[in-house]
C-alpha positions in Angstrom: 133.3 75.1 97.8 130.1 76.9 99.2 132.1 79.1 101.5 134.6 80.0 98.9 131.9 80.9 96.3 130.0 82.8 98.9 133.0 84.9 99.9 134.1 85.4 96.3 130.5 86.5 95.3 130.2 88.8 98.3 133.6 90.3 97.9 133.2 91.4 94.2 129.5 92.3 94.4 130.1 94.6 97.4 133.4 96.0 96.5 134.1 99.6 96.5 133.1 101.5 93.3 136.6 102.7 92.6 138.0 99.1 93.0 135.2 97.8 90.7 135.8 100.6 88.1 139.6 99.9 88.1 139.1 96.1 87.6 136.4 96.5 85.0 138.7 98.9 83.2 141.6 96.3 83.2 139.1 93.5 82.0 137.7 95.7 79.2 141.3 96.6 78.1 142.4 93.0 78.0 139.2 92.1 76.0 139.9 94.9 73.7 143.2 93.6 72.9 141.9 90.1 72.0 141.6 89.2 68.4 139.1 86.3 68.7 136.4 86.8 71.3 134.7 83.7 73.0 130.9 83.9 73.7 131.8 84.9 77.3 134.0 87.6 76.1 131.3 89.0 74.0 128.8 88.8 76.8 131.1 90.7 79.2 131.8 93.4 76.6 127.9 93.7 76.0 127.2 93.9 79.7 130.1 96.6 80.3 128.4 98.8 77.6 124.9 98.2 79.0 125.8 98.5 82.6 128.9 100.5 83.0 130.7 100.3 86.4 128.4 97.4 87.6 130.0 94.8 89.7 127.6 92.3 88.3 129.5 92.3 85.0 131.9 89.9 86.7 129.0 87.3 87.5 129.3 85.3 84.2 132.8 84.5 85.0 131.8 82.4 88.0 128.3 81.4 87.0 127.1 79.0 84.2 126.7 80.9 81.0 124.3 79.0 78.6 123.1 79.8 75.1 119.9 77.9 74.5 118.5 77.1 71.2 114.8 77.4 70.4 112.8 74.7 72.2 115.6 74.1 74.9 114.8 74.4 78.5 116.4 73.9 81.9 115.2 74.0 85.4 116.7 76.2 88.1 115.8 75.8 91.8 114.9 78.3 94.4 117.8 80.6 95.7 119.9 79.9 92.6 120.9 83.2 90.6 120.0 83.4 87.1 119.6 86.2 84.4 118.0 86.4 81.1 120.2 88.3 78.6 118.3 88.3 75.2 115.9 86.4 73.1 112.5 85.2 73.6 111.8 83.0 76.6 108.9 81.6 78.8 109.9 81.6 82.4 107.7 79.7 84.9 108.2 80.2 88.6 106.7 78.3 91.5 104.9 80.5 94.2 107.3 83.0 95.4 107.2 86.2 97.3 110.5 87.5 96.2 112.8 88.5 93.5 116.2 89.7 94.9 118.7 91.5 92.6 122.3 92.5 93.0 123.4 93.9 89.9 122.9 94.4 86.1 119.6 96.2 86.7 118.3 99.8 87.2 115.7 98.1 89.7 116.1 97.8 93.5 119.1 95.8 94.6 119.4 94.0 97.9 122.8 92.6 97.9 122.9 91.5 101.6 119.7 89.3 101.2 121.0 87.8 98.0 124.3 86.9 99.4 122.7 85.3 102.3 120.0 83.4 100.5 121.9 81.8 97.5 122.6 78.0 97.6 126.1 78.3 95.9 125.7 74.9 94.3 128.4 73.9 91.8 126.3 72.2 89.2 125.4 72.7 85.4 121.8 72.7 84.6 120.6 69.8 82.7 119.3 71.2 79.3 116.2 69.3 77.8 114.2 69.6 74.6 111.0 68.3 76.4 109.2 65.2 75.5 107.3 65.1 72.2 103.8 64.1 72.9 102.5 64.2 69.3 103.0 66.0 66.2 102.0 69.3 67.7 102.7 69.1 71.5 106.0 69.1 73.4 105.8 68.7 77.2 108.2 70.0 79.7 108.3 68.6 83.1 110.6 70.0 85.7 111.7 68.1 88.8 109.2 69.8 91.0 105.4 69.3 91.2 104.5 73.0 90.9 104.0 73.0 87.2 104.6 71.7 83.8 104.5 73.4 80.4 103.3 72.2 77.0 104.4 74.0 73.8 101.6 73.5 71.2 102.4 74.6 67.5 99.7 74.2 65.1 100.2 74.9 61.2 98.0 77.5 59.7 94.6 76.1 58.6 95.1 73.0 60.9 93.3 72.3 64.2 94.4 70.6 67.5 92.4 69.4 70.4 94.1 70.1 73.9 94.1 67.3 76.2 92.3 67.6 79.5 94.8 68.3 82.5 93.9 68.0 86.1 95.3 71.2 87.3 94.8 74.9 86.7 96.0 76.0 83.3 97.0 79.0 81.3 96.8 79.1 77.4 
């Protein structure tokens, strides 16, 4: 499906502004008529209000849309699209010299580069809650050697001694 996804993504993200507006208007009208909105419907409505006329509003329809609970995590590899919509997160990236955007942002967009570089893999990320190391520490280890992350939660008035690690660390 890679050539199909690539063509589909390229077609809508580079579509003429009038065509995008007409299709977004149709989508918004259809969603406005619905009585019960799915989480995806609610997201599209939110994005349409926040970024009117942006072709990126269609992205959640073909990408994985996940709602994570506190403590949940997933790994996403290089050249795979992702967007953070709301809430508090920790995002760790391996060494990289680029962030490429195509929509849903007021920042610089480089659609041609993004379309060319994406992997177009058809997978659902594996969501994990990490590995509980002790009563205060949870370890998250992605399937790469670039980094790992520990979440340490210490109750007020309590103390906790961090274990030595054999790598650079940020606390």
